[in-house]
C-alpha positions in Angstrom: -126.8 -46.9 75.3 -130.1 -47.7 73.5 -133.8 -46.9 73.5 -135.4 -49.7 75.6 -139.0 -49.6 74.2 -141.6 -47.7 72.3 -141.5 -46.0 68.9 -137.7 -46.0 68.7 -137.0 -49.3 70.5 -133.6 -50.8 70.0 -132.0 -47.6 68.5 -128.5 -47.0 69.7 -127.8 -43.4 70.9 -124.5 -41.6 70.2 -122.2 -40.5 73.0 -119.7 -37.8 72.0 -116.1 -39.0 71.9 -114.1 -37.7 74.9 -117.3 -36.3 76.6 -116.8 -36.4 80.4 -120.5 -37.0 81.2 -122.0 -40.0 82.9 -125.1 -41.2 80.9 -127.9 -42.8 82.8 -127.4 -46.6 82.5 -129.9 -48.8 80.8 -130.5 -50.5 84.1 -131.3 -47.3 85.9 -133.4 -46.0 83.0 -135.4 -49.3 82.9 -136.1 -49.0 86.7 -137.1 -45.4 86.3 -139.6 -46.1 83.5 -141.0 -49.2 85.2 -141.9 -46.9 88.1 -143.2 -44.0 85.9 -145.2 -46.5 83.8 -148.6 -45.1 82.8 -147.6 -41.5 83.7 -145.4 -41.1 80.6 -147.8 -41.4 77.6 -149.1 -37.9 76.8 -146.9 -36.2 79.5 -144.8 -33.1 79.0 -141.2 -34.1 80.0 -138.4 -31.9 81.1 -134.9 -33.4 81.0 -132.4 -31.3 82.9 -128.7 -31.9 82.7 -129.8 -34.0 79.7 -126.3 -35.2 78.6 -127.0 -37.1 75.4 -130.8 -37.0 75.8 -131.0 -40.6 76.8 -133.8 -40.3 79.3 -135.9 -37.7 77.5 -135.6 -39.7 74.2 -136.8 -42.8 76.1 -139.8 -40.7 77.4 -140.7 -39.6 73.8 -140.3 -43.2 72.5 -142.8 -44.3 75.2 -145.4 -41.7 74.2 -144.6 -38.4 76.0 -146.3 -35.6 74.1 -143.2 -33.4 74.2 -139.8 -33.2 75.8 -137.5 -30.2 76.5 -133.8 -31.1 76.9 -131.5 -28.7 78.8 -127.8 -29.2 78.5 -125.0 -26.6 78.4 -122.1 -28.8 77.0 -121.8 -28.2 73.2 -120.7 -31.8 72.4 -123.7 -33.2 74.4 -126.1 -30.7 72.7 -124.9 -31.9 69.3 -125.4 -35.5 70.4 -128.9 -34.8 71.6 -129.8 -33.3 68.3 -128.3 -36.2 66.3 -130.0 -38.7 68.6 -133.4 -37.0 68.1 -132.9 -37.0 64.3 -131.8 -40.6 64.3 -134.8 -41.8 66.3 -137.3 -39.6 64.4 -138.5 -38.0 67.6 -137.3 -34.5 67.0 -140.7 -33.1 66.0 -141.8 -33.3 69.7 -138.6 -32.0 71.2 -136.9 -28.7 72.0 -133.2 -28.5 72.9 -132.1 -25.6 75.1 -128.3 -25.2 75.1 -128.3 -23.4 78.5 -127.3 -23.8 82.1 -130.1 -25.4 84.1 -130.7 -22.3 86.2 -130.9 -20.0 83.2 -133.2 -22.5 81.3 -135.5 -22.6 84.3 -135.9 -18.8 84.1 -136.5 -19.0 80.4 -139.2 -21.7 80.8 -140.9 -19.9 83.7 -144.6 -20.7 83.9 -144.4 -23.7 81.5 -145.7 -26.7 83.4 -144.3 -30.2 83.1 -145.9 -33.5 84.3 -142.5 -35.2 84.7 -139.2 -33.5 85.3 -136.0 -35.6 85.4 -132.6 -34.2 86.6 -129.3 -36.0 86.6 -126.7 -33.4 87.7 -123.0 -34.3 87.8 -122.3 -36.2 91.0 -120.5 -34.4 93.8 -121.2 -30.8 92.7 -124.2 -30.1 95.0 -126.4 -29.0 92.1 -129.5 -31.0 93.1 -131.0 -28.6 95.6 -130.4 -25.4 93.6 -132.0 -27.1 90.5 -135.0 -28.1 92.6 -135.3 -24.6 94.0 -135.2 -23.2 90.5 -138.1 -25.5 89.4 -140.2 -24.2 92.3 -139.2 -20.6 91.9 -140.1 -20.7 88.2 -143.3 -22.6 88.7 -142.4 -25.5 86.3 -144.0 -28.4 88.1 -147.6 -29.2 87.4 -149.9 -29.6 90.4 -149.9 -33.4 90.1 -146.4 -33.5 88.6 -143.4 -35.6 89.5 -139.8 -34.6 89.8 -137.1 -37.3 89.8 -133.5 -36.7 90.8 -130.8 -39.3 89.9 -127.9 -39.2 92.2 -125.3 -41.1 94.2 -126.4 -43.2 97.1 -123.8 -41.3 99.1 -125.8 -38.0 98.8 -128.7 -37.6 101.1 -131.6 -35.8 99.5 -133.7 -33.3 101.6 -137.2 -34.3 102.6 -138.5 -31.0 101.3 -137.4 -28.3 98.9 -139.9 -25.5 98.8 -143.3 -27.0 97.9 -141.6 -30.2 96.7 -141.8 -33.2 99.1 -139.7 -36.3 98.9 -142.2 -39.2 98.5 -140.0 -42.1 97.4 -136.4 -43.2 97.0 -135.4 -46.2 94.8 -131.9 -47.6 94.9 -130.2 -49.3 91.9 -126.7 -50.3 92.9 -124.8 -47.0 93.7 -127.6 -44.9 92.2 -130.6 -43.5 93.9 -133.7 -42.1 92.2 -135.4 -39.6 94.5 -139.1 -38.8 93.7 -140.6 -35.5 94.6 -144.3 -34.3 94.4 -145.6 -30.8 95.0 -147.3 -30.4 98.3 -149.0 -27.4 99.9 -146.5 -25.1 101.6 -146.6 -25.6 105.3 -148.3 -29.1 104.8 -147.3 -31.5 107.6 -145.3 -34.6 106.7 
């Protein structure tokens, strides 16, 4: 795992020994950031189920103004902090060692332009996490929420005010893109 481009380009990121997580692959990360493109510089970025911080660190390296990392595994939290220090990007980062639903409540009312979530596959955490984003008003009006998941999992067309606007497949992985819409808005 490495930072693909930007300020920390080429830096390798640590993955804790024995950690059972599944980091976002460089291939998926590159596809994601090719799609996000000009939205990243200057954006506030929320990385939920952050793992080792791979995706949020890439966003910071590409010019995001700030990133908040939410992860409840102690080994992974330690890796995020070490990776931020190693890349020199820690001054624009906050690490919350919390469960995603608890962190959403703690962040209530803070608005993010880009929110990325990569929950463990097969646990059904996608929809509750999206509902928590809506309930705690975390998505900017013109913001974008991206869910990384298995292609075997069908994502809903709508979760609260969030409307599925695009899906992008990379092998067995799907990136589902949601934008806020007006409640009751027709598809």
